[in-house]
KEKE-3310 file (N, C-alpha, C; in steps of 0.2 Angstrom, whole numbers, plus 5000, padded with zeros to 4 digits):
npx = (4862:4852:4853:4845:4832:4827:4811:4796:4791:4802:4811:4824:4836:4838:4853:4864:4866:4881:4892:4895:4910:4925:4929:4917:4910:4918:4916:4902:4902:4910:4923:4941:4948:4957:4952:4940:4945:4952:4941:4935:4944:4945:4955:4966:4962:4952:4939:4923:4913:4918:4918:4904:4899:4905:4901:4887:4887:4892:4881:4870:4875:4876:4888:4899:4912:4917:4914:4923:4935:4935:4935:4948:4956:4953:4961:4974:4981:4989:4994:4994:5006:5009:5021:5028:5042:5058:5070:5066:5066:5054:5044:5048:5047:5033:5030:5036:5028:5016:5021:5023:5010:5005:5012:5007:4997:4991:4995:5005:5015:5016:5027:5026:5035:5036:5043:5054:5048:5036:5018:5006:4995:5000:5007:4997:4987:4995:4996:4983:4981:4988:4979:4978:4973:4970:4974:4986:4990:5001:4998:4995:4991:4981:4966:4951:4939:4943:4949:4938:4932:4941:4941:4928:4930:4942:4948:4954:4966:4971:4985:4989:4980:4968:4955:4938:4929:4916:4920:4933:4946:4955:4971:4979:4991:4989:4992:4991:4991:5004:5013:5010:5015:5029:5031:5028:5037:5049:5047:5045:5058:5064:5067:5065:5069:5064:5064:5055:5058:5053:5046:5045:5030:5023:5017:5007:4994:4981:4964:4955:4961:4960:4946:4944:4952:4968:4985:4998:5010:5006:4997:5006:5014:5005:5002:5014:5015:5004:5007:5019:5015:5006:5015:5019:5030:5040:5035:5046:5047:5055:5057:5061:5067:5063:5075:5089:5101:5098:5091:5102:5110:5102:5102:5115:5115:5106:5113:5123:5117:5113:5105:5105:5094:5089:5083:5077:5063:5060:5052:5052:5061:5071:5074:5079:5090:5099:5100:5106:5118:5124:5124:5134:5145:5148:5153:5145:5133:5118:5115:5118:5110:5095:5087:5072:5064:5052:5043:5051:5061:5071:5085:5085:5085:5098:5112:5123:5116:5103:5091:5078:5061:5045:5035:5025:5022:5025:5026:5015:5005:5007:5004:4991:4985:4987:4978:4966:4964:4963:4951:4942:4943:4937:4924:4920:4911:4909:4916:4932:4940:4956:4966:4982:4989:5001:5018:5029:5046:5059:5076:5094:5096:5089:5089:5091:5093:5110:5111:5099)
npy = (4654:4668:4686:4697:4708:4725:4729:4738:4745:4747:4754:4759:4773:4786:4789:4802:4817:4821:4833:4849:4853:4862:4860:4856:4868:4875:4868:4871:4885:4886:4889:4889:4879:4887:4900:4900:4899:4911:4920:4916:4920:4933:4938:4950:4959:4951:4950:4959:4952:4938:4936:4937:4927:4916:4917:4915:4902:4896:4899:4892:4878:4878:4878:4880:4888:4897:4893:4882:4888:4897:4888:4882:4894:4897:4889:4892:4901:4912:4928:4939:4951:4964:4973:4988:4988:4982:4986:4999:5009:5014:5006:4995:4999:4998:4985:4980:4985:4978:4965:4965:4967:4955:4946:4939:4930:4916:4919:4920:4930:4932:4939:4949:4956:4969:4968:4979:4982:4976:4976:4981:4973:4960:4955:4955:4946:4935:4932:4930:4918:4910:4908:4915:4921:4935:4951:4963:4978:4989:4998:5010:5012:5004:4998:5003:4996:4983:4980:4980:4968:4958:4960:4955:4942:4940:4946:4963:4976:4992:5002:5019:5023:5035:5033:5028:5014:5001:4989:4986:4990:5005:5014:5029:5042:5059:5067:5079:5088:5085:5089:5102:5107:5105:5114:5126:5127:5128:5140:5149:5149:5156:5152:5152:5147:5132:5115:5101:5084:5069:5052:5044:5042:5026:5022:5028:5040:5031:5027:5028:5038:5051:5049:5040:5044:5052:5046:5045:5052:5060:5069:5076:5082:5090:5099:5106:5112:5121:5129:5135:5142:5151:5159:5166:5159:5149:5132:5117:5101:5086:5070:5054:5037:5024:5022:5029:5031:5036:5048:5055:5057:5065:5076:5080:5085:5096:5104:5108:5117:5133:5141:5134:5126:5132:5124:5108:5098:5082:5068:5056:5049:5040:5045:5057:5054:5051:5063:5071:5065:5069:5083:5084:5078:5088:5098:5106:5113:5113:5126:5130:5121:5116:5102:5093:5078:5064:5053:5050:5040:5028:5031:5044:5051:5049:5057:5061:5062:5069:5073:5083:5079:5072:5064:5051:5040:5025:5013:5012:5012:4999:4991:4994:4990:4976:4974:4978:4968:4957:4960:4959:4945:4941:4944:4957:4967:4980:4994:5002:5017:5024:5038:5045:5058:5068:5074:5087:5084:5094:5096:5096:5097:5107:5124:5142:5150:5153:5161:5171)
npz = (4958:4957:4957:4968:4962:4962:4968:4963:4974:4982:4995:4996:4998:4986:4977:4983:4974:4966:4972:4964:4954:4951:4938:4933:4933:4924:4912:4910:4909:4898:4898:4903:4917:4924:4921:4928:4941:4942:4942:4954:4964:4962:4953:4946:4931:4925:4913:4913:4906:4906:4920:4923:4915:4921:4935:4933:4929:4941:4949:4943:4945:4958:4964:4977:4981:4990:5003:5005:5003:5014:5025:5023:5024:5037:5044:5042:5049:5045:5040:5026:5020:5010:5003:4996:4993:4997:5010:5013:5027:5033:5030:5036:5049:5050:5048:5059:5069:5066:5069:5082:5087:5084:5092:5103:5098:5088:5075:5060:5049:5032:5021:5006:4995:4982:4966:4957:4944:4945:4947:4959:4961:4959:4969:4979:4974:4974:4988:4991:4983:4991:5001:5013:5029:5031:5024:5023:5015:5006:4995:4986:4972:4966:4958:4966:4964:4961:4973:4982:4978:4981:4995:4998:5000:5008:5022:5023:5024:5020:5019:5018:5009:5004:5001:5004:5010:5011:5013:5015:5027:5031:5033:5036:5035:5039:5026:5020:5030:5035:5025:5024:5036:5034:5023:5029:5039:5032:5024:5034:5039:5030:5017:4999:4987:4985:4982:4977:4979:4975:4974:4958:4949:4947:4936:4922:4927:4934:4928:4939:4947:4959:4960:4970:4980:4983:4982:4995:4991:4980:4986:4995:4985:4979:4989:4991:4978:4979:4990:4985:4974:4980:4986:4975:4969:4958:4956:4958:4954:4956:4950:4955:4958:4970:4978:4988:4981:4968:4971:4977:4965:4958:4966:4965:4952:4954:4963:4954:4946:4938:4947:4962:4973:4990:4999:5001:5000:5004:4997:5005:5019:5015:5002:5007:5014:5004:4998:5008:5008:4995:4997:5007:5001:4992:5000:5007:5019:5030:5030:5018:5010:5015:5022:5022:5027:5026:5036:5047:5050:5060:5058:5055:5067:5072:5079:5070:5058:5060:5054:5050:5050:5045:5057:5056:5063:5060:5066:5075:5064:5058:5070:5072:5060:5060:5071:5066:5057:5065:5072:5061:5058:5069:5067:5065:5054:5049:5041:5044:5045:5048:5053:5056:5065:5059:5064:5064:5066:5071:5067:5065:5051:5044:5042:5044:5028:5021:5010:5003)
capx = (4858:4851:4853:4838:4831:4823:4804:4794:4790:4809:4812:4831:4836:4841:4860:4864:4869:4888:4893:4898:4917:4927:4929:4910:4909:4922:4912:4896:4903:4913:4930:4946:4948:4961:4948:4936:4949:4953:4935:4934:4949:4945:4962:4966:4962:4946:4934:4916:4910:4920:4915:4897:4898:4907:4896:4881:4888:4892:4874:4866:4877:4876:4895:4901:4919:4918:4914:4929:4940:4935:4938:4955:4959:4953:4966:4980:4984:4994:4992:4999:5008:5012:5025:5031:5049:5063:5075:5063:5065:5048:5040:5051:5043:5026:5030:5038:5022:5012:5024:5022:5003:5003:5016:5003:4992:4994:4996:5011:5015:5020:5029:5026:5038:5036:5049:5053:5044:5029:5012:5004:4990:5003:5008:4990:4985:4999:4994:4976:4982:4990:4973:4980:4967:4969:4980:4988:4994:5003:4997:4990:4989:4977:4959:4947:4934:4946:4950:4932:4930:4946:4938:4922:4932:4948:4949:4959:4967:4975:4989:4991:4975:4963:4948:4933:4926:4912:4922:4940:4948:4961:4975:4983:4993:4986:4997:4990:4994:5011:5016:5009:5020:5035:5032:5027:5044:5055:5046:5047:5065:5067:5068:5061:5070:5063:5063:5052:5061:5049:5046:5042:5024:5025:5014:5003:4988:4975:4957:4952:4965:4956:4940:4944:4957:4975:4990:5001:5015:5002:4995:5011:5016:5000:5002:5020:5014:4999:5011:5024:5011:5003:5020:5022:5036:5039:5037:5051:5047:5060:5055:5066:5064:5063:5081:5093:5106:5095:5091:5109:5112:5097:5104:5121:5113:5103:5118:5127:5113:5114:5102:5103:5089:5092:5080:5074:5058:5060:5045:5052:5067:5076:5077:5082:5097:5103:5101:5111:5125:5126:5126:5140:5151:5149:5156:5140:5129:5111:5114:5118:5104:5092:5083:5067:5061:5045:5042:5055:5064:5076:5092:5084:5086:5105:5115:5127:5111:5099:5086:5071:5057:5038:5034:5018:5022:5024:5025:5008:5001:5007:5001:4984:4983:4986:4973:4960:4963:4961:4944:4938:4943:4933:4918:4918:4910:4909:4923:4935:4946:4960:4971:4987:4991:5008:5021:5036:5052:5064:5082:5099:5096:5085:5091:5090:5098:5115:5110:5092)
capy = (4659:4674:4692:4700:4714:4730:4729:4745:4748:4747:4760:4761:4780:4787:4791:4809:4820:4823:4841:4852:4854:4868:4857:4856:4875:4877:4866:4875:4892:4886:4892:4885:4879:4893:4906:4900:4900:4918:4923:4915:4923:4940:4940:4956:4958:4947:4954:4958:4946:4932:4936:4936:4920:4911:4917:4912:4894:4894:4899:4886:4872:4878:4877:4884:4889:4901:4889:4878:4893:4900:4883:4882:4900:4898:4884:4893:4906:4916:4935:4942:4958:4966:4980:4990:4987:4979:4991:5005:5008:5016:5000:4990:5001:4996:4977:4979:4986:4972:4959:4966:4966:4947:4941:4935:4927:4911:4921:4922:4934:4931:4946:4949:4962:4970:4969:4986:4982:4973:4979:4979:4967:4954:4952:4954:4940:4929:4931:4927:4911:4906:4907:4918:4923:4942:4954:4971:4980:4996:4998:5015:5012:4998:4999:5002:4991:4976:4979:4978:4961:4954:4961:4951:4935:4940:4953:4967:4983:4996:5007:5024:5025:5040:5032:5025:5008:4998:4982:4985:4995:5010:5017:5033:5048:5065:5069:5086:5092:5084:5093:5109:5108:5105:5120:5132:5127:5130:5147:5153:5150:5161:5149:5153:5142:5126:5110:5095:5078:5064:5046:5044:5038:5019:5021:5034:5040:5027:5030:5030:5043:5057:5047:5036:5047:5051:5042:5050:5057:5065:5074:5080:5086:5095:5104:5109:5116:5126:5134:5139:5147:5156:5164:5169:5156:5143:5125:5113:5094:5082:5063:5049:5030:5024:5022:5035:5033:5041:5055:5057:5059:5071:5082:5083:5089:5102:5108:5111:5121:5140:5143:5129:5127:5133:5119:5102:5094:5075:5064:5052:5049:5036:5050:5063:5052:5052:5070:5074:5063:5073:5089:5083:5077:5095:5102:5111:5111:5115:5133:5131:5118:5113:5096:5090:5072:5062:5047:5050:5033:5028:5034:5052:5053:5049:5063:5062:5063:5074:5075:5086:5074:5072:5058:5048:5034:5019:5007:5012:5010:4992:4988:4995:4986:4969:4974:4978:4961:4952:4961:4956:4938:4939:4945:4963:4968:4987:4996:5007:5022:5028:5043:5047:5065:5068:5079:5088:5084:5099:5094:5101:5097:5113:5130:5148:5150:5157:5166:5170)
capz = (4961:4954:4961:4968:4958:4966:4966:4962:4980:4985:4999:4997:4997:4980:4978:4983:4969:4967:4972:4958:4955:4947:4931:4930:4931:4918:4906:4910:4907:4892:4899:4906:4924:4926:4921:4934:4947:4942:4944:4961:4968:4960:4950:4942:4923:4922:4910:4916:4902:4909:4927:4922:4912:4926:4940:4931:4929:4948:4952:4941:4947:4965:4966:4983:4982:4996:5010:5006:5004:5021:5029:5022:5026:5044:5047:5040:5054:5042:5037:5021:5021:5004:5004:4989:4992:5003:5011:5015:5034:5036:5029:5041:5055:5049:5049:5066:5073:5065:5072:5089:5089:5083:5096:5108:5094:5084:5068:5057:5043:5025:5018:4999:4993:4975:4962:4954:4938:4946:4949:4966:4962:4958:4976:4983:4971:4976:4995:4990:4981:4997:5006:5020:5033:5030:5020:5024:5009:5005:4988:4984:4965:4964:4957:4972:4963:4962:4980:4985:4976:4985:5002:4999:5003:5012:5026:5019:5027:5015:5022:5013:5004:5007:4999:5009:5007:5015:5013:5018:5031:5028:5038:5033:5039:5036:5022:5018:5036:5036:5020:5026:5041:5030:5019:5034:5042:5027:5022:5040:5040:5025:5011:4994:4982:4988:4977:4980:4976:4977:4970:4952:4948:4945:4929:4921:4931:4932:4927:4946:4951:4960:4962:4977:4985:4980:4986:4999:4987:4976:4990:4997:4980:4978:4994:4989:4973:4981:4994:4981:4969:4984:4987:4969:4967:4953:4959:4955:4956:4953:4951:4955:4960:4978:4982:4989:4976:4962:4974:4977:4958:4956:4970:4963:4947:4956:4965:4949:4942:4939:4954:4966:4979:4996:5003:4997:5003:5001:4998:5011:5022:5011:4998:5011:5016:4998:4996:5012:5006:4990:5000:5011:4996:4989:5005:5009:5025:5030:5029:5010:5007:5020:5019:5026:5025:5028:5039:5053:5052:5065:5057:5055:5074:5074:5080:5064:5053:5063:5049:5051:5046:5048:5060:5055:5068:5056:5071:5076:5059:5058:5075:5071:5054:5063:5076:5062:5054:5070:5073:5055:5059:5075:5065:5063:5047:5048:5039:5049:5042:5054:5051:5060:5065:5059:5068:5061:5071:5069:5069:5062:5044:5042:5045:5039:5022:5021:5005:5001)
cpx = (4858:4851:4846:4838:4826:4816:4802:4793:4796:4810:4819:4832:4840:4848:4860:4868:4877:4889:4897:4906:4919:4927:4922:4908:4912:4918:4906:4897:4907:4920:4935:4945:4951:4957:4943:4939:4951:4947:4934:4938:4950:4952:4961:4966:4956:4941:4927:4912:4911:4917:4908:4895:4900:4903:4890:4881:4888:4885:4870:4868:4877:4883:4896:4908:4921:4919:4920:4935:4941:4938:4945:4959:4959:4958:4973:4984:4990:4990:4997:5000:5012:5015:5028:5038:5053:5068:5073:5062:5058:5043:5042:5047:5036:5025:5032:5032:5017:5014:5023:5015:5001:5007:5012:4998:4995:4996:5003:5010:5019:5021:5030:5029:5037:5043:5048:5049:5037:5024:5009:4999:4993:5004:5002:4987:4989:4997:4987:4976:4984:4985:4975:4973:4965:4975:4980:4992:4995:5003:4992:4987:4986:4970:4955:4942:4936:4947:4944:4930:4935:4943:4932:4924:4937:4948:4955:4960:4972:4978:4991:4986:4970:4956:4944:4930:4922:4915:4929:4942:4954:4964:4979:4986:4990:4991:4997:4993:5002:5015:5015:5014:5027:5036:5032:5034:5049:5053:5047:5054:5068:5068:5063:5062:5070:5061:5060:5055:5057:5049:5042:5036:5026:5022:5010:4997:4983:4969:4954:4955:4960:4949:4939:4949:4964:4980:4994:5006:5012:5000:5000:5014:5011:5000:5008:5018:5009:5003:5016:5020:5008:5008:5022:5028:5034:5040:5042:5050:5051:5058:5060:5063:5065:5069:5085:5098:5104:5094:5097:5111:5108:5099:5110:5120:5110:5108:5123:5123:5115:5112:5100:5098:5093:5088:5077:5069:5058:5054:5046:5059:5073:5079:5081:5089:5102:5104:5106:5118:5128:5128:5133:5146:5153:5152:5151:5137:5122:5110:5114:5112:5101:5088:5078:5064:5054:5046:5046:5057:5069:5083:5091:5086:5094:5108:5120:5122:5107:5095:5080:5066:5050:5037:5026:5017:5020:5023:5018:5003:5001:5004:4993:4981:4982:4980:4966:4959:4960:4953:4940:4938:4938:4926:4915:4917:4909:4916:4926:4940:4949:4965:4975:4988:4998:5011:5028:5041:5058:5071:5087:5099:5093:5087:5090:5095:5104:5115:5103:5091)
cpy = (4665:4680:4694:4707:4719:4730:4737:4748:4748:4754:4762:4769:4781:4790:4799:4812:4822:4831:4843:4853:4860:4866:4858:4864:4878:4875:4870:4882:4892:4890:4887:4885:4885:4899:4906:4901:4908:4922:4922:4919:4931:4942:4946:4955:4954:4952:4953:4953:4940:4931:4934:4929:4915:4911:4914:4904:4892:4894:4893:4879:4872:4876:4882:4884:4893:4898:4885:4882:4895:4895:4882:4888:4900:4894:4886:4897:4910:4923:4937:4949:4960:4973:4982:4989:4985:4985:4998:5005:5010:5010:4995:4992:4998:4988:4976:4980:4980:4966:4959:4965:4958:4943:4937:4931:4921:4912:4922:4926:4931:4937:4945:4955:4963:4970:4976:4987:4979:4978:4977:4973:4961:4951:4951:4947:4934:4927:4928:4920:4907:4905:4909:4920:4930:4945:4961:4972:4987:4997:5003:5015:5006:5000:4998:4996:4984:4975:4977:4971:4956:4954:4957:4944:4935:4947:4957:4974:4986:5001:5012:5025:5030:5039:5029:5019:5005:4991:4981:4991:4999:5013:5022:5038:5054:5069:5077:5090:5091:5088:5100:5111:5109:5112:5126:5132:5130:5138:5151:5154:5155:5158:5151:5148:5135:5121:5104:5089:5072:5058:5047:5040:5031:5018:5027:5034:5035:5030:5032:5035:5049:5055:5044:5039:5046:5048:5047:5055:5062:5070:5079:5085:5092:5101:5109:5114:5122:5131:5138:5144:5152:5161:5167:5166:5150:5136:5121:5106:5090:5075:5059:5042:5030:5024:5028:5037:5037:5048:5058:5060:5065:5077:5085:5087:5096:5107:5111:5116:5128:5143:5137:5130:5128:5128:5114:5098:5087:5072:5059:5052:5045:5041:5055:5061:5053:5059:5073:5071:5067:5080:5089:5082:5084:5100:5107:5108:5113:5122:5135:5127:5114:5107:5094:5083:5070:5055:5046:5043:5033:5032:5042:5055:5053:5055:5065:5064:5069:5077:5077:5082:5074:5065:5056:5042:5027:5013:5006:5010:5003:4989:4989:4991:4979:4969:4974:4971:4956:4953:4959:4949:4936:4941:4952:4964:4976:4990:5002:5011:5025:5032:5046:5054:5065:5074:5081:5088:5088:5096:5098:5101:5103:5119:5136:5148:5155:5163:5165:5168)
cpz = (4958:4959:4962:4965:4963:4964:4966:4968:4985:4989:4999:4995:4990:4981:4978:4977:4970:4967:4966:4959:4950:4940:4928:4928:4925:4912:4905:4907:4900:4892:4902:4914:4927:4926:4926:4940:4948:4944:4952:4966:4966:4957:4946:4934:4921:4919:4913:4912:4905:4916:4927:4920:4918:4932:4939:4931:4936:4951:4950:4944:4955:4968:4972:4985:4989:5003:5011:5007:5011:5026:5029:5025:5034:5048:5046:5045:5051:5039:5032:5022:5014:5005:4997:4988:4998:5004:5013:5023:5037:5035:5034:5048:5055:5051:5056:5071:5072:5069:5079:5091:5088:5088:5100:5104:5090:5077:5066:5051:5037:5022:5010:4996:4985:4972:4959:4948:4939:4948:4956:4966:4961:4965:4980:4980:4973:4983:4995:4988:4987:5002:5013:5023:5032:5026:5022:5018:5009:4998:4985:4977:4963:4963:4963:4970:4963:4969:4984:4984:4980:4993:5003:5002:5008:5016:5024:5023:5022:5019:5016:5008:5008:5005:5005:5006:5013:5017:5016:5022:5029:5034:5034:5038:5036:5032:5020:5024:5037:5031:5021:5031:5038:5027:5024:5037:5038:5025:5028:5042:5035:5018:5005:4988:4984:4982:4981:4976:4979:4972:4963:4952:4945:4938:4928:4926:4929:4931:4934:4950:4952:4962:4969:4982:4982:4985:4990:4995:4983:4980:4993:4991:4978:4983:4993:4984:4975:4985:4990:4977:4974:4986:4981:4966:4962:4956:4955:4958:4953:4955:4951:4957:4968:4981:4983:4984:4970:4965:4975:4970:4956:4960:4967:4956:4949:4959:4960:4944:4943:4946:4958:4971:4985:5001:4998:5002:5000:5002:5004:5013:5018:5006:5001:5012:5010:4996:5001:5010:5000:4992:5004:5007:4993:4994:5008:5016:5025:5029:5021:5007:5013:5017:5025:5023:5027:5030:5046:5055:5057:5064:5056:5062:5076:5074:5074:5058:5055:5057:5052:5047:5049:5051:5059:5059:5064:5061:5073:5070:5058:5063:5074:5065:5056:5067:5072:5059:5059:5072:5067:5056:5064:5073:5064:5056:5045:5046:5044:5045:5048:5050:5056:5060:5064:5063:5065:5067:5068:5071:5065:5055:5040:5046:5041:5034:5023:5016:5003:4994)
residu = (MET:THR:SER:ALA:ARG:PRO:THR:PRO:ASP:ASP:THR:SER:PRO:ALA:PRO:ARG:PRO:ARG:PRO:SER:THR:ILE:GLU:ASP:VAL:ALA:ARG:GLU:ALA:GLY:VAL:SER:ARG:ALA:ALA:VAL:SER:LYS:VAL:ILE:ARG:ASN:ALA:TYR:GLY:VAL:SER:GLU:ARG:MET:ARG:THR:GLN:VAL:GLU:ALA:ALA:ILE:GLU:ARG:LEU:GLU:TYR:ARG:PRO:ARG:VAL:ALA:ALA:ARG:ALA:MET:ARG:GLY:ALA:SER:PHE:THR:LEU:GLY:PHE:GLU:ILE:PRO:GLN:VAL:GLY:ASN:ASP:PHE:LEU:THR:MET:ILE:VAL:ASP:GLY:ALA:THR:GLU:ALA:LEU:ALA:ALA:THR:PRO:TYR:GLN:MET:ILE:ILE:ALA:PRO:LEU:GLY:ARG:GLU:GLN:LYS:SER:ASP:VAL:ALA:ILE:ASN:SER:LEU:ALA:ASP:ARG:GLN:VAL:ASP:GLY:ILE:VAL:ALA:ILE:SER:PRO:ARG:VAL:ASP:PRO:ALA:TRP:LEU:GLU:ARG:ILE:ALA:GLU:ARG:THR:PRO:LEU:VAL:MET:ILE:GLY:ARG:HIS:ASP:ARG:SER:ASP:ARG:TYR:ASP:THR:ILE:THR:GLY:ASP:ASP:ARG:SER:GLY:ALA:GLU:GLN:VAL:MET:SER:HIS:LEU:VAL:ASP:LEU:GLY:HIS:ARG:ARG:ILE:VAL:HIS:LEU:THR:ILE:HIS:PRO:SER:ARG:PRO:GLU:PRO:PRO:TRP:ALA:GLY:GLN:ALA:GLY:ASP:GLU:PRO:HIS:VAL:ILE:ARG:THR:ALA:VAL:TYR:ARG:GLU:ARG:MET:LEU:ALA:LEU:GLY:LEU:GLU:PRO:SER:VAL:ILE:HIS:THR:LEU:PHE:ASP:GLY:SER:GLU:ALA:HIS:GLU:ALA:THR:ARG:ALA:LEU:LEU:ASP:SER:PRO:GLU:PRO:PRO:THR:ALA:ILE:PHE:ALA:GLY:ASN:ASP:THR:LEU:ALA:ILE:GLY:ILE:LEU:SER:ALA:ILE:ALA:GLU:ALA:GLY:LEU:ASP:GLU:ARG:ASP:VAL:SER:VAL:VAL:GLY:TYR:ASP:ASP:ILE:PRO:ILE:ALA:ARG:HIS:PRO:LEU:VAL:SER:LEU:THR:SER:VAL:ASP:GLN:ASP:GLY:VAL:THR:MET:GLY:ARG:GLU:ALA:ALA:ARG:LEU:LEU:LEU:GLU:ARG:LEU:ALA:GLY:ARG:THR:THR:ALA:VAL:GLN:LEU:GLU:ASN:ALA:PRO:ARG:LEU:ARG:GLU:ARG:ARG:SER:SER:ALA:ARG:PRO:ARG:ARG:PRO)
# end
């Protein structure tokens, strides 16, 4: 028996074309599969030439990575949370606020802390690779153009950025107002030898600095300098790393100098705790060296610490960040920029100087 052959008027449907794959795109663009993946997920460091090459191949082959990615992300019920460091109580307050806001939802958080030598984009890329449904990031030193591309595919909320975007949401404190309150407080107490001890820039100023808005510590430092110069005084800015131990050592050196400060404005409360430790070890108190911090972390309110600090309500920041992500997932497309009004909480660590 011979098999039947199709006749010219056979009406059998033609086989459907196979959907394009990422390997097809790589061959079409003349690049590796990994390079295509980087372009699709907006990985940091992709050249514009490679991006154009791969996106043209995606268009020609009608490859649709976004649909599949969204389907996978929609089923993950996870939200990524990038933080610059572990052990900073203000960041813990932000995470606590987000956790509180998500308690009644099916969403869980994945925390991605940065190592001391890592760049912020590493953690954000890692979260994007896990196809989380949305990302909250505390990464002021990341290129806004790159963030715009990430936000095209993944809902994104940035904490601590003063730039404005049509694609991602931002939450900040009014850092200029907060620093102004600190300086007015110290000047009104009679201090003139005021040092500003703040975190060291993680790397040289990026090309976008000043174009999309400065990071919080840059703004606070600028206000400090402006106020000192307006009083005819010489600004003194000491840079250190994030942890209080380096602030402790820097303060010991300041106290041993020929003209030690009568007040120190700390860039955050973690630094302020290290400063207070060095002052106590030297047998001095707030009349010798006043200290004002920033963030108003829980230990600042402890009676044995009693740190004057700027409260920018980290718990509310975290709660609002989670709320904004949930709104994005529900379909909101208009960008939102929120700014918390800070308030100086005066406590025992700041007082009139014993000696002018």
